[in-house]
Backbone bond lengths (Angstrom), bond angles and torsions (degrees), N, CA, C in turn:
res aa  C-N    CA-C-N  psi(-1)  N-CA   C-N-CA  omega(-1)  CA-C   N-CA-C  phi
1 P - - - 1.455 - - 1.528 113.86 -
2 V 1.325 119.24 -37.05 1.456 119.16 179.72 1.527 111.22 -64.49
3 P 1.363 119.97 -45.09 1.465 118.43 174.90 1.525 112.57 -58.77
4 V 1.337 117.41 -34.38 1.465 120.83 177.18 1.521 109.50 -62.60
5 A 1.328 116.64 -46.20 1.466 120.96 179.86 1.519 110.20 -61.00
6 E 1.325 117.26 -42.94 1.457 120.70 179.40 1.521 110.88 -65.25
7 A 1.329 117.36 -39.89 1.457 121.00 179.77 1.521 111.16 -66.40
8 E 1.329 117.35 -33.14 1.458 121.42 178.10 1.517 112.09 -82.02
9 G 1.323 117.28 -5.25 1.453 120.87 -178.78 1.520 112.98 77.94
10 L 1.321 117.50 19.04 1.451 121.11 179.66 1.519 110.78 -85.07
11 K 1.315 115.22 148.03 1.456 120.73 175.10 1.518 107.35 -111.99
12 L 1.337 116.49 121.98 1.453 119.91 178.95 1.524 108.51 -72.25
13 H 1.314 116.00 141.64 1.461 122.52 -175.73 1.527 108.98 -93.55
14 L 1.318 116.50 97.84 1.461 121.15 -179.31 1.524 109.97 -77.56
15 S 1.340 115.57 150.56 1.456 120.69 179.67 1.518 109.92 -145.79
16 N 1.324 115.73 130.24 1.463 118.69 175.80 1.529 110.47 -89.38
17 R 1.333 117.19 -2.62 1.457 122.01 178.69 1.530 111.97 -92.95
18 S 1.315 117.26 -15.06 1.459 121.76 -177.85 1.525 110.16 -98.81
19 S 1.325 116.70 139.57 1.469 119.93 178.86 1.525 111.81 -66.45
20 T 1.335 117.66 -20.31 1.466 120.97 179.02 1.523 111.99 -86.01
21 G 1.336 116.22 -19.09 1.462 120.70 -177.60 1.521 113.57 91.94
22 Y 1.347 117.24 -2.03 1.464 121.46 -178.24 1.527 110.85 -126.81
23 K 1.307 115.96 138.19 1.455 121.53 175.50 1.527 108.93 -67.92
24 G 1.347 116.28 137.51 1.459 121.13 177.54 1.513 114.64 80.47
25 V 1.340 117.53 5.14 1.472 121.71 -177.72 1.525 108.87 -123.30
26 R 1.323 115.71 131.73 1.464 119.98 175.90 1.518 109.50 -141.09
27 K 1.327 115.95 161.98 1.467 119.90 176.05 1.516 107.88 -67.20
28 H 1.326 115.46 137.42 1.464 120.25 179.49 1.527 108.67 -72.20
29 T 1.321 116.15 132.06 1.466 119.82 -175.08 1.522 113.53 -76.08
30 Q 1.321 118.48 -24.08 1.465 120.60 -175.55 1.521 114.04 -109.38
31 Q 1.322 117.33 -10.54 1.462 120.68 -179.91 1.527 108.64 -126.32
32 A 1.308 116.11 97.62 1.465 121.81 -176.57 1.527 111.36 -56.78
33 G 1.317 116.82 135.76 1.455 121.98 177.65 1.519 114.27 82.13
34 R 1.332 117.63 3.15 1.471 120.64 179.48 1.519 109.09 -114.55
35 F 1.321 115.10 163.51 1.455 121.06 -174.77 1.524 110.79 -128.99
36 E 1.315 115.49 144.30 1.454 122.27 -177.18 1.532 109.25 -112.40
37 A 1.330 115.75 137.94 1.467 121.09 176.19 1.520 108.20 -114.99
38 R 1.321 115.18 137.02 1.460 121.24 175.50 1.517 108.37 -153.03
39 R 1.319 115.10 152.69 1.460 119.56 177.32 1.519 108.16 -126.97
40 Y 1.294 115.98 167.62 1.457 120.95 -174.86 1.519 110.59 -124.29
41 E 1.320 115.93 138.12 1.461 123.27 173.31 1.509 106.07 -123.39
42 G 1.314 116.59 100.52 1.455 119.69 -174.79 1.517 109.22 62.21
43 S 1.318 117.10 -121.02 1.459 120.85 -179.93 1.537 112.25 -94.34
44 R 1.338 117.45 -1.19 1.469 121.84 -179.56 1.515 111.42 -87.84
45 T 1.328 116.12 137.80 1.465 122.24 173.33 1.516 107.53 -100.55
46 I 1.319 116.59 126.42 1.464 121.16 179.73 1.528 108.03 -110.97
47 Y 1.324 114.89 112.25 1.458 122.99 -177.54 1.524 109.18 -74.64
48 I 1.328 116.86 129.79 1.464 121.57 179.57 1.525 110.97 -101.45
49 G 1.332 117.62 -45.34 1.455 119.36 178.52 1.513 113.44 156.63
50 V 1.343 115.38 178.28 1.466 123.43 178.18 1.524 107.54 -113.39
51 F 1.345 115.64 137.35 1.462 121.24 -172.62 1.521 110.67 -133.96
52 D 1.330 115.70 160.12 1.463 121.46 -178.18 1.524 113.28 -74.39
53 S 1.332 117.69 -23.03 1.464 119.65 -179.81 1.526 110.00 -139.11
54 A 1.317 115.03 159.26 1.458 120.63 178.17 1.529 110.66 -64.64
55 V 1.315 116.82 -34.52 1.470 120.62 180.00 1.526 110.51 -66.15
56 E 1.342 117.20 -43.77 1.463 120.35 177.41 1.531 110.96 -60.61
57 A 1.321 116.48 -41.32 1.464 120.68 178.09 1.523 110.35 -65.62
58 A 1.333 117.36 -38.95 1.464 121.38 179.45 1.535 111.46 -65.89
59 V 1.315 117.24 -37.08 1.467 121.40 176.72 1.530 109.40 -65.95
60 A 1.317 117.42 -43.27 1.467 121.09 178.16 1.530 110.73 -63.24
61 Y 1.330 116.60 -40.06 1.463 121.03 177.56 1.529 109.88 -62.51
62 A 1.322 116.97 -45.99 1.468 121.11 179.93 1.527 110.95 -61.19
63 R 1.331 117.45 -41.40 1.469 121.18 177.05 1.531 110.75 -61.83
64 A 1.334 116.44 -44.36 1.462 121.04 -177.82 1.529 111.31 -65.81
65 V 1.313 116.66 -42.41 1.467 120.70 179.32 1.525 109.78 -66.31
66 D 1.317 116.76 -41.41 1.464 121.24 179.77 1.536 110.66 -64.08
67 A 1.323 116.75 -42.60 1.466 120.94 -179.57 1.519 112.24 -67.84
68 A 1.325 116.77 -30.16 1.466 120.64 -178.11 1.519 112.79 -79.56
69 A 1.309 117.83 -14.13 1.469 122.08 -174.81 1.524 111.70 -87.99
70 D 1.320 118.23 75.07 1.467 125.21 175.12 1.529 112.86 39.14
71 P 1.343 118.12 66.00 1.453 120.27 -175.61 1.528 114.50 -63.24
72 L 1.328 118.09 -22.37 1.463 120.13 -178.06 1.522 112.94 -96.82
73 H 1.319 117.78 -5.43 1.470 122.16 179.79 1.521 110.60 49.72
74 L 1.318 115.62 58.75 1.458 120.70 -177.89 1.516 112.00 -68.99
75 S 1.321 115.56 148.39 1.460 122.25 -179.71 1.522 109.13 -142.74
76 S 1.311 115.79 141.98 1.464 119.21 176.58 1.523 111.06 -101.44
77 S 1.319 116.96 4.41 1.462 120.22 -173.23 1.531 114.52 -98.67
78 N 1.329 118.63 3.61 1.467 118.57 175.48 1.521 110.98 -140.85
79 T 1.307 117.57 172.12 1.472 122.17 -172.33 1.520 114.17 -73.96
80 T 1.325 119.40 -20.04 1.462 120.39 -179.59 1.523 112.81 -90.25
81 S 1.311 117.52 -14.45 1.473 124.60 -178.11 1.523 113.90 74.86
82 Y 1.330 118.60 8.05 1.454 122.46 177.58 1.518 109.96 -122.01
83 K 1.346 117.06 136.50 1.458 121.30 177.00 1.521 109.87 -64.07
84 G 1.320 116.98 135.91 1.460 121.41 175.74 1.513 114.87 75.77
85 V 1.330 119.03 9.01 1.469 121.82 179.33 1.521 108.11 -123.05
86 I 1.326 115.67 127.99 1.462 120.58 179.36 1.520 109.37 -127.11
87 A 1.328 116.57 152.82 1.466 121.33 177.17 1.521 108.22 -86.14
88 V 1.341 116.54 130.99 1.456 121.47 -179.95 1.519 107.93 -132.15
89 E 1.327 117.00 110.90 1.468 122.66 177.76 1.525 113.46 40.83
90 A 1.306 115.96 62.28 1.462 123.96 177.51 1.525 114.02 65.26
91 A 1.294 117.92 9.08 1.458 121.82 175.66 1.530 107.20 -121.65
92 V 1.291 116.70 160.74 1.455 120.54 178.00 1.517 107.53 -112.95
93 E 1.293 114.71 133.42 1.458 120.41 -174.74 1.509 109.21 -133.76
94 A 1.285 118.31 137.37 1.465 121.54 178.26 1.523 109.18 -75.31
95 A 1.311 114.92 133.84 1.459 120.58 179.63 1.515 108.60 -113.55
96 A 1.295 116.70 124.94 1.457 120.52 178.65 1.519 108.20 -87.79
97 A 1.318 114.77 127.17 1.458 119.47 178.59 1.522 107.69 -82.31
98 V 1.299 116.38 120.24 1.459 121.42 -178.95 1.524 107.73 -109.76
99 K 1.325 115.12 121.69 1.458 120.22 179.07 1.518 108.81 -102.07
100 A 1.298 115.17 131.17 1.474 119.31 179.91 1.495 111.57 -89.25
């Protein structure tokens, strides 16, 4: 699972406050030897799943957090509604923002 996370470009969220060593991962209370992943949005708990290892749960947590972080990069400041994308003669072209 860790090579999978690295190949996907995911960063596992380490935690020194968790007994598992990963943020969002805890030992499952009803299934011995299994691990549960969940993330939080404000006061809401979002259940991700139960896994055979803490690393597998940490990879699932990283995927869930990554997917929840504005995957479309929406913008209200241009005509396409996406950051870095502009309409060019009936075609859509990605525009790289260059800061000097």
